[in-house]
C-alpha positions in Angstrom: 15.6 -24.8 -9.4 16.6 -23.1 -12.6 12.9 -22.1 -13.3 12.2 -20.4 -9.9 11.0 -16.9 -10.5 9.6 -15.9 -7.1 10.8 -16.8 -3.5 8.4 -16.1 -0.6 9.3 -16.5 3.1 7.4 -16.3 6.3 9.1 -14.0 8.8 8.9 -15.2 12.5 10.9 -18.4 13.2 11.5 -18.7 9.4 13.5 -15.9 7.9 14.0 -14.0 11.1 16.3 -15.5 13.8 15.0 -16.3 17.3 16.1 -12.8 18.2 13.7 -11.4 15.7 16.3 -10.0 13.3 17.1 -10.6 9.6 20.0 -13.0 8.9 23.4 -11.3 8.3 24.0 -9.8 4.9 20.5 -10.3 3.8 20.6 -7.2 1.6 23.3 -9.0 -0.5 20.8 -11.8 -1.2 18.1 -9.4 -2.2 20.5 -7.7 -4.6 21.5 -11.1 -6.1 17.8 -12.1 -6.4 17.1 -8.9 -8.2 20.0 -9.4 -10.6 18.7 -12.9 -11.4 15.2 -11.7 -12.0 13.7 -13.4 -9.0 11.0 -11.6 -7.0 11.3 -11.8 -3.2 8.2 -11.8 -1.1 7.9 -11.4 2.7 4.8 -13.3 3.6 3.7 -12.7 7.2 1.0 -12.2 9.7 2.6 -8.8 10.3 0.9 -5.7 8.9 2.2 -3.6 6.0 3.7 -0.8 8.0 5.7 -3.2 10.2 7.1 -5.1 7.2 8.0 -1.8 5.5 10.0 -0.9 8.6 11.6 -4.3 8.6 13.0 -3.7 5.1 13.5 0.1 5.2 15.8 0.1 2.2 14.1 -2.5 0.1 10.3 -2.3 0.7 9.8 -0.4 -2.6 11.6 -3.2 -4.5 10.0 -6.4 -3.0 6.6 -7.8 -2.6 4.7 -8.1 0.8 1.9 -10.5 1.7 0.7 -8.8 4.9 -1.7 -9.8 7.6 -1.7 -13.5 6.4 -2.9 -12.4 2.9 -5.3 -9.7 4.0 -3.3 -7.2 2.1 -0.8 -7.7 -0.8 1.6 -5.0 -2.0 4.4 -5.0 -4.5 7.1 -2.4 -5.1 5.3 0.1 -2.8 1.8 -0.4 -4.4 -1.2 -2.2 -2.9 -2.6 -4.7 -5.4 -5.0 -6.6 -3.2 -6.9 -6.3 0.0 -9.9 -8.0 1.7 -11.6 -5.8 4.3 -14.1 -7.1 7.0 -17.3 -5.0 7.3 -17.6 -3.1 10.6 -20.7 -5.0 11.7 -18.8 -8.3 11.2 -15.7 -7.4 13.1 -17.8 -5.8 15.9 -19.6 -9.2 16.2 -16.2 -11.0 16.5 -14.9 -8.5 19.1 -18.0 -8.9 21.2 -17.7 -12.7 21.1 -14.1 -12.5 22.2 -14.9 -10.2 25.1 -17.9 -12.2 26.3 -16.7 -15.8 25.8 -12.9 -15.9 26.2 -9.9 -14.3 28.0 -8.4 -13.3 24.7 -7.3 -9.7 23.9 -9.0 -8.5 20.7 -6.8 -6.6 18.2 -8.3 -4.8 15.2 -5.7 -4.9 12.4 -6.5 -1.9 10.3 -4.5 -0.7 7.4 -3.2 2.3 9.3 -2.5 0.8 12.7 -3.6 -1.9 15.2 -6.2 -1.0 17.7 -6.9 -2.4 21.2 -9.1 -1.4 24.0 -7.4 0.9 26.5 -8.1 -1.5 29.3 -5.8 -4.0 27.6 -2.8 -1.5 27.5 -0.8 -3.8 29.8 -0.4 -6.2 26.8 1.2 -3.6 24.6 4.7 -4.9 25.1 3.7 -8.3 23.7 2.0 -6.6 20.7 4.4 -3.9 19.7 7.1 -6.1 18.2 4.6 -7.2 15.6 2.3 -4.1 15.4 4.6 -1.1 15.4 1.7 1.3 15.2 -0.5 0.4 18.2 -3.4 2.6 19.2 -5.4 2.3 22.5 -9.0 3.4 22.2 -11.9 3.6 24.8 -14.1 1.0 22.9 -13.3 -1.1 19.9 -17.0 -1.6 19.3 -17.4 2.1 18.5 -14.6 2.1 15.9 -15.2 2.2 12.1 -11.9 1.3 10.4 -10.5 -0.4 7.3 -9.9 -3.8 9.0 -8.5 -6.8 7.1 -7.9 -9.1 10.2 -9.1 -9.5 13.7 -6.2 -10.9 15.8 -6.7 -12.4 19.3 -3.8 -12.5 21.7 -4.0 -15.2 24.3 -1.8 -14.4 27.3 -2.0 -18.1 28.5 -0.6 -19.4 25.2 -3.7 -21.5 24.5 -4.7 -20.2 21.0 -5.1 -23.7 19.5 -7.4 -24.8 22.3 -9.5 -21.6 21.9 -9.6 -22.1 18.1 -11.0 -25.6 18.4 -13.3 -24.9 21.4 -14.8 -21.5 20.4 -13.8 -19.9 17.1 -13.9 -22.7 14.5 -17.4 -23.9 15.6 -18.8 -20.4 15.6 -16.9 -18.6 12.8 -15.3 -21.4 10.8 -18.0 -21.6 8.1 -18.0 -17.9 7.3 -14.4 -16.8 8.0 -10.8 -18.1 7.7 -9.7 -19.0 11.3 -6.0 -19.6 11.6 -3.7 -20.3 14.5 -0.6 -18.2 13.9 1.3 -19.0 17.1 0.8 -20.3 20.6 -0.5 -16.9 21.6 -2.1 -15.8 18.3 -5.3 -16.5 16.5 -6.4 -14.7 13.3 -9.9 -14.3 11.9 -10.3 -13.0 8.3 -12.7 -13.1 5.4 -13.3 -16.6 4.1 -10.5 -17.7 1.7 -8.0 -15.1 2.8 -4.6 -16.7 3.6 -1.0 -16.6 2.4 -1.9 -19.0 -0.5 -4.3 -16.4 -1.8 -1.5 -13.9 -1.6 0.7 -16.1 -3.8 -2.1 -16.4 -6.4 -2.6 -12.6 -6.5 1.2 -12.2 -7.1 1.1 -15.1 -9.7 -1.5 -13.2 -11.7 0.2 -9.8 -11.2 3.7 -11.0 -12.4 2.4 -13.7 -14.7 4.5 -16.2 -12.9 3.0 -19.7 -12.6 2.7 -21.0 -9.0 4.8 -24.0 -10.1 7.7 -21.5 -10.5 7.3 -20.2 -7.0 9.2 -21.2 -3.8 8.1 -20.7 -0.2 9.4 -21.2 3.3 7.3 -21.6 6.5 7.2 -23.1 10.0 3.6 -22.8 11.3 0.0 -23.5 10.6 -0.7 -20.2 8.9 2.0 -21.0 6.3 0.2 -24.2 5.1 -1.9 -22.5 2.4 1.2 -20.9 0.9 3.3 -24.0 1.0 0.5 -26.0 -0.7 0.2 -23.4 -3.4 3.8 -23.1 -4.7 5.8 -25.6 -6.7 8.8 -25.6 -4.3 7.7 -25.8 -0.6 10.1 -25.9 2.3 9.6 -26.2 6.1 12.3 -25.2 8.6 14.0 -27.7 10.8 12.3 -25.8 13.7 8.8 -26.1 12.2 6.0 -27.0 14.5 4.9 -30.7 14.7 2.8 -31.9 11.8 4.1 -29.4 9.2 6.2 -32.0 7.2 3.1 -33.3 5.4 2.4 -29.9 3.9 5.8 -29.3 2.2 8.0 -31.1 -0.3 11.4 -30.2 1.2 13.1 -29.4 4.5 15.9 -26.9 5.3 18.0 -25.8 8.3 16.5 -23.9 11.2 15.9 -20.2 11.2 19.0 -19.7 13.4 21.0 -21.7 10.9 19.8 -19.4 8.1 17.9 -22.2 6.3 16.2 -19.8 3.9 19.6 -18.4 2.8 21.0 -21.9 2.4 18.3 -22.7 -0.2 18.5 -19.3 -1.8 22.2 -20.0 -2.4 21.2 -23.2 -4.3 18.7 -21.4 -6.4 21.1 -18.6 -7.3 24.0 -20.9 -8.0 21.7 -22.9 -10.4 20.6 -19.7 -12.2 23.9 -17.9 -12.1 26.0 -20.9 -13.1 
């Protein structure tokens, strides 16, 4: 662990507790990591503006892999993004509306957009998309979109992915299940692993000297990219094969437990 130069963590059910908050005294860990010359990365399906609000004092001093790799920022500057052309995301939205009971969400760089008729789902969306805009018709919008998210109120995202979205869009797009109620569609090759590689090139840090934590399917590309990969004790079934190590659950502050080990190895 003495050679670790970058530590990346998923947010929900990984770094954040089940109540959706950072573990206590996390700012002290960020300070220690900075003093040790270790870059911290929040890697999430959440957008840039939500992650910046999650780390209000530190967003200019850490790196952010947002929208599952659709946008990468470091120290307040965007260094990578992958936008979906309007004609393409219109096609995806039209399919969602015609074939499924899912709620389409256009994840643009400035805000998340939903059809006004889906306003009743706003309470489920706002914890993740702090800037949520309701518009008359998503198919009339021209935006800088890096991800189309589908919210499934019946918590059947995996079934919908296998039945509808992977057969239709899987060859041309990255289709990722991000939770029981969430399915993400992005440009082909866009994922958290791509985010790690962008940061590797930017900081000149080999991926072998990177550490990452995750709990769900959308973390797999990141875990398989880095040299030190950890799943949480509360990780979803089947995740063990994609990581080298295991740590305590998010509510037991598993990420901090391993950070302590890294810092002790480098500070000692």
